[in-house]
N, C-alpha and C positions, 0 to 999 in steps of 0.2 A: 504493500500500500504506500509506503514511503516513496518508493521509486516511481509509482504512478503519479502521486501528487507532485513530485519533483519534476516529472516530465510535463505535467500541465503548467507548472509555474514557468518552466523554460519556454513553453509555447506562448504563454501570455507575454513574456518579456520580448519574444521575437516579434509579436504583433506590434508592440509599442515601438520597437526599433524600426520596423518596416514603415510605420506611419511617420516616423521622423526622417525617413528617406536615407537610411544607412546604405552606404555604397561600399565601404571597406569590408574585408572578411569579418564575419560576425562570430565572436567566440561562442555565443550561446547556440547559434546554428551549427557550428562545428561540433559542439558537445552533443547535440542531438544526432548529427551524422554519425559520430563515433558510437553512440548508443545503438543506433539502428544497425550499424555494422556488426556489433557484438551479438545482437539477438536475431539476425536475419534468418538463420536456420534453426536456432535453438528455441525461439518463441515466436512463431509465425504471426500470432494474433497481435502481440505487442509491436512487432515489426510493421504490420499493416497500419496500426494506429499511429505510429511514429511517422510513416510516410504521409499520412493525411495531415498531420500537424506541420511537417516540413513543407508540404505543398502550399498550405495556407500562409506560410511565413516566408516564401521564397523571395519576396522583394528585399529581404534583409541580407540575402546571400551574395557573395562575390561570384564572378564568373566561374572560377574553379569549383566553388562549392555547389553551384548549379549543375556543373557537369558531374560531380559526385552524386548528386541527387538523381540525375538522369540515369546514372549507372544503377543505383539502388532500385529505381522504378523498373528498369529493364530486368534486373535480377528477380524482382517480385513477379513479373509476368512469366518468367521461366519457371519459377518455383510453383506457381499456381497452374501450370499446364498450358499457358497461352504462349507456346514456344515460338510460333510464327511471328507474333507481335514482339516478343523479346528479341528475336534475331533482327527484326527491322529496326527497333530502337537502338540496339547495341551497334549495328552497322553504321547508323547515322552518327552515333557518338564517335566511333572509331575513325570515320572519314573526316569529321569536323574538328575534333579536338587537336590542339597543338601540344598538349601536355602528354609526355611520354608515358607517365604512370597511369593516367586516365585511359589513354589509348591501349595500354597493355592489359588493363583490367577488362575493358570492353572486348578486346580480342579474345581474352580467356573465356568470357561469358559466351561469345559467339561459338567458340570451339565446343564448350559444354552443351550448348543448345543444339548444335548440329549433331552431336553425339546422341542426343535424345531423339531427334527427328530422323536419325539413321542416314543423314546426308554426309557420309564420311569423307567423300572427296572434297566437298567445300570445307568441312571441318579441318582436314589436313592442310589445305591451302592457307586458311587463316591461322592455323597453328604455326606454320613456317613464318608468316608475316609477324606474328606476335612474338615468337621466341627471338626473332631478329632484333627486337628492342631490349633484350635482357641486359645488355651492357649499360643501357641508359637508366636502369632502375636501381635506385639506391635503397629504397624501402624493402626490407626483407619480406614483409607480409604480402606486398604487391607482387614481388617476384614469385612467391609461393603460389599465388593464384594461377600464374601461367604454368608452373610445373605441375600443379594439380590437374589442370586442364589437359596437359600433355599425357600424364599418367592415365587419366580417365579415357581419353580418346584412343591411345595405343592399346589399352586393354580391350576397348570396344572392337577394334579392328583385328584383334587376335595377335598383336605384336607384344606379347606379354613380357619378353625380355626388356624391351624399351620401356614399357609401363613400369616394370620393377625398378629399372634404373632411375627413373624420375621420382618414384616413391621413396627410394632410399636416399636420393639427393635431398629430398624434402626433409627427411628425418635427420640427416646429417647437418642441416643448416639451422639448428636450434629454432624450430617452428613454435608458434603459440600453441597452447593446449588444444584449441579448436582445430587448427591446421594439422597438428600431430594426429588427432583422431582420424581425420580423413586420410592422411598419409598411411597410417597403419592399416586402415580398411583396404586401401588400394594395393598396398604391398601384399596383404593376404590374398586378395583376389588374383594377383599375378602369380603368386606361389601356388595357389590352388590349381590353376590351369597348367602350370609348368610341371607339376608333379605333386607328390604327397606333401601336405603341410608339415612344416618343421614341428618338432616336439617342444613347443613353447607355450603350453597351456597356462602356466602361472603368469607369464608375462602378458599373454593375450587377455586373461581375465582381469589383470591389473589395469590393462589399457582400457577395457570396457568400463571399468569403474571410473577411471579418469575422464573418459568421454561423458559418462553420465553426470559426473560432478560439473563438467563444463557445459552441461545442457545440450550436448550434441547427441540426441537420441538416435538420429538417423545413422550416423557413423557407428555408434555403439551397437545398433541393431544389426547392421551388415556384418560387423565383426563377430557378433554372437552367432549369426547364421553360418559363417565359415567354421567357427568353433564347434557348433552342433554337428556339422557334417563330419568333422574329424572324430568327434566322440562316437558318432554312429558307425563310422568305418572301423573303429577300434572296439566295437562290441558294447558301447555304453549308450545304447539307444534310449533307455528310460531316462537317463540323466539329461540327454540332449532334449528330449520332449519336455521334461520338467522345466528346464531353463527357458526354452522358447515360450511355454505357456505362462511362466512367471512374468515375463516382460511383454507379453502380447498386448495388454492394454496400452502400454507406452507406444508400441508400434502403431496401433490403431489411431492413437491421438495425434500422430504426425500428419495424418491425412495424405501421406505420400504413396500414391498407388503402386509404384514399382516396388517399394519396400514391403508394403502390406501384402501384395500378391506373392512376393518371394517367400515371406515367412509362412503364410498359410499353405503355399504349395509344398514347402519343405516339411511342414507338420503333416500334410496329407501323405507324403512319401514315407515318412517315419512311422506313422500309424499303420499304413498298409503293410510295411515290413514287419510290424509288431503283431499283425493279424487282427487289428481292430478296424473292421471295414466301415462301421458306422462313423467313427471319428475321422477316418481317412476321407470318406465322401464329404463329410461336413466341411472340413478345411479345404478340400479340393474345390468344392463349389464356391466357397468364399474367395479362393484364389482366382477363379474364373471371373467372378463378379468384379473384383478389384483390378483385374488385368484387362478390362474392356478397352478396346482400342489399341491394344499392344499384341497383335497377332503374331509377332515375331519373337516373343520373349520365351526364354527357356522355362521360367516358372509356369507359364501357361501350358506349354507342352507337357510338363510333368503333371500338372493338375488334370488335364484331360486323360493322360495315361492312367492316373490313379482311379479316375471315375470309370474308365473302360475296364481295368482289371478288377475293380470291385464289383461291377455289374456282371462280369464273367463268373466271378467267384459266387455271386448270389444267384446265378442261373437266370438273370433277367436279360434275355436275348435281345429284346427290342432296345432296352437302354444301352446294352453293350454295343449294338450296331451304331446307335446315334453317337455315343461317346467315341467310338472308334473313328467315325467319319470326322468328328471334330479334332480328334487327336492327330489323324493323318494330315488334315489341313494345317493345323498349328505346327506340326513337325516339318512339313514342307516349307511353310512360311519362314520358320526359324532357319532351316538349312539354306534357303534362298538368301536370307539376310546375311548368314555367315559368308556365303560366296560373294555377295555384293560388297561386304566389308573388305574381303581380301582383294577383290578386283579394284575397289576404290583406292586402297593403299598402293597397289602396284602401279595404277595409272598415275597417281600423284608423284610417286617416287620416280617414274619414268619421265614425267614432265620436269621434275627437279633436275634429274640427270641430264636431260637435253639442254636445259638452261645452263647448267654448269659447263657442259661441253661447248656450248656457244660462247660462253665467257672465256673459256680456255682458248678457244680458237681466236677470239678477238685479242686476247693477251699475246698469243703467238704472233698475230699480225702486227701488234704494237712493237713486239720485240724485233720483228723483221725491219720495221721502219727505223728503229734505233740503230740496227746494224747498218742500214743504208746511210744514215747520217755519219756514222763512224767511218764508213768507207770514203765518203766525201771529204772528211776531215783528214784522213790519213792516206794520202795518195800512194805512198810507197807500199802500203798493204792492200791496195785496191783490188788487185787480182785475186789474192787469197781470200779476202773478205767476201768478194762477190761470189766466189765459188761456194763458200760456206753458207752465204745467204740463200743462194738458189737451192742448195742441198736441204737446208732447214725447211724452206718453203715447200719444196716438192715432197719432202717426207711428211710434212704436216698435212698437205693436201691429200696425199696418197693414204695416209693413216685415217683421216676423217672420212674420205670417200669410201674407204673399206668399211669403217664403222657404220656409216650411214647405209651403205648397201646391205650389210648384214642385218641391220635393224629393219630395213624395208622388207627383206626376204622373210625375216622372222614374223613381222606383222602380217605380211601377206599369207604366210602359212597359218597363223592363228585365225585369220579371217576366213580361210577356206576350209579348214578341217574341224571335225568334231573333237572337242578336247578330250573326251573319254576314250573313243574308239580309234581315233587317228585317221578315219576315212573322211570323205567329203561331208560337210554339213549340208543342211537343206538348201541354203542359198546358193552355195557353189554347185551343188548337184543340179539344181534347176537351171542355173545359168549355162552350165556345160551341156546339159541335156537339150536345152532349147537350141544351142548352136549345132549340136549333132543332128537334131531333127530338121533344122533349116537346110543343112548340107544334104541330108538324106532326101529331102523333098526335091532338091535340084537334080540329084543324081539318080533318083528313083530307087534308092536302096530300101529294103525292108528293115525295120528296126523294132525290136521287142523290148517291152518294159515289164519287169518282174517286181512286184511289191510283196513284202512279207511283214507279218506282225506276230511277235512272240505270243504264244498261248499262255494264259494265266500268269503273266509276268508279275502282276501285283502280288499274287500269292507267294511267289519266290521272295520278293522284297520283304513282305510282312513276316514270313516264316523264318527266313535265314538272314535278313538284314540287307541294307543297301550295298554293303561291300560285295556280297555274293551276287546281288543283282547286277552291279557294275561289271563283275567278272563275266557273267553270262553274256552281257551286251558285247563285251570285247571279243568273246569267242565267236559269237554270231557274225561280228564284223570281219573276223579273219576268214570265215567261210565265204562271205560275200566277196571278199577280195580275191580268194583263190579261184572263184568261178569266172572272173573277168579273163577273157581269152587272150593268150599271147598274140601279139601282132594285130590286135583289133583295138580300136579306141573305146573299149567298154568302160563303164563308169559305175562305181558302187558308192552309195551314200546313206547316211542316217537322216531320215526325214524328221525325227523327233520321238522322244520316249523310247518305246520298243519297236518302232516302225522303221524298216529299211527298204531300200530299192536298189536295183541295178539295171542299167540301160545296156542293151546288147545291139551293137551296130552291125549292119549287114547280116541279120539273123532272122530267119523266118519264124513264124509263131510256133510251129511244132518243135523246132530246135530250142527256142526260148523256154517252152514248157518242159522239155527234157532237162535243160540246165536247172530249172526250178525244182524238178523232182530230185535231181542230184543234190541240190542245196538242202532240200528238206531232209534227205537221208543223212547228210553230214551233220546237220544240226541235231537231229534225233540221236546221233551216235556220239555226241559230245560227252566225254567222261568228266563227271563233276566231283570225282573223289578228292581232287587236290584242294577243294574248298573246305573239306572236312564234313561235307554233307553229301548225301546221295539223293538226287532228284533228277527228273527227266526234263529236258528242254525240247519243246516242239514249236513249230511255227506254221501259220496258215499263209498260203500264197495265192496271189492273183496275177494272171498273165494277160497282157494285151499286146496287139501288134498294129503297126501302121497300115497294114493292108486292109484292116477292117475299120480302123479308127482315124486314119489320116495322120499327118505329121504335126498335129497340134498337141503341145505338151499337156495342156489342161485336160483336153479330151482323153488323151492316153492315160493320164493319171486317174481320171474319173472311172474309166473302164476297168483299169487294173484294180482300183480300190473296190469297185463293185464285185469283181470276181473274187477278191480277197474275202469280202464279207460273205460271199456265197460259201467259201471254204469254212468260214467260222460257223455258219448255220448248219453245214453238213456234218459237223462234228470235230472240226479243227484237224491239224496235222495232215493237211492235204493241199493239193494244187488244183485251182480252177482256172480254166481258160475263158476269156471273154470272147464271144462271137456274136455279133449282131447288136441290137439296141441295148441301152442300160437295163440291168436286171436279168440278162440272159447268160450269166456265167455258167460254164459247163465243168463240173468237177471231174478230175482224172482219178482213176482207181489208184489206191495205195499199192506201192510195189515194194 
């Protein structure tokens, strides 16, 4: 109560100062700014009240104090989930401010916000710009904002070694108790993903108590989550559950959806492992409710998995099916998010590398100019220096031409091939197929198209895991590649998922069907023992030819696809030939 009345008194004084037309930095306004800084994550309600009082007294603030207030308002937008508005406000401050420390803090907030919105490429670009200001930052706490943002973002994109490095840099720089809490949480997150957590239970528990005393419930709760996982892995599941339940009201009071969803999801997993299906479902449902709008989060995936496995254990088939659909969708969204993060990191790193190479090339050119000036100044050494200059220039040009060529070849390869199987991707396949069909139309060649779709592939993924499913796709791609005839411009490609095709140039329909039968046999004969599982891989085929369909790729694909689905309807693991209008596929007998 004393703090509250003191805050009101300061606000009243600020109103009087504003009415008097104060222009210099206001000590009272500065005091309220510092108080807001101290409680911005520890006491969200008081922080919001302080923002209102600062807004009403902004006339008393200096330009720099107004920029600090703009930063706190942007922070409040991010904390309350209005991330798009937070990014917009922080970007404006980053672009307009001439103060390095204000700019550094705004950049750190932008990086954190982009981590929340999963726009990792933009986050990494702003991180580079923000960290470039580090040498201009004298205030340790401000410097720590940027390092925290770096640790958060690197953990988000899966670069846990770099995240760990920034977290340990924070801990070594004598941070404030509040910053130390977040640094410990980030360090544990990095270590958790890099391998087993270290045996530091006493130190971790002491750190959570320190965070609790500092009012940083969010950081303390994330630390407890990592500690609970370690206890559960070491056979202390009841202890882990008891600790999480003891502090659950504090977690709920933060109103932070990401934290609340993660703790409830973790409790659901622990209760399911303990055999308490009712409590597992209760916490899993709460995790789903709190994770609304975060389809990419790991806690949401775990929560749906708990609901699915609980329904299976209870014999509730309808609920199990519903939860499995949700689980599969959430798992796919999470895996897509992981891939997007890795791709964003690689793209930004490539951009940075290209910029660095450009700068190095310009530096080399500058050095060449300096050598030319030295040649002009020293006539007796002109011949030798000119030779050296030309050698350096030619070597530099040859080196960078070689590097650029290799990069172009690499990028072209990445753009044309399927990353998993190594054969043509859909875009490259359709481009090449269209070219081959155009040439065949002019020359009158027969061209056959074979499409195949793996049978019951989802069941393989669900029963044996995505790694086994990927292995199966690679084996099928090898079969497609071996059936491309030597001396012919045949082409194999993956059209998407478990669907493949190969184009056979100068090949009549009957020959294309025979090759499809051969492919079907080879796929059915794939030995799966090396995966550690024994299962059968089969595929359904559809064959179409230009003699019936013409040399239009879309028409050819439609007819082959029609025949393929005829094979599916006829019982799978077979080849059907399209002959005539759509819907007239003819199945071949199994051989």
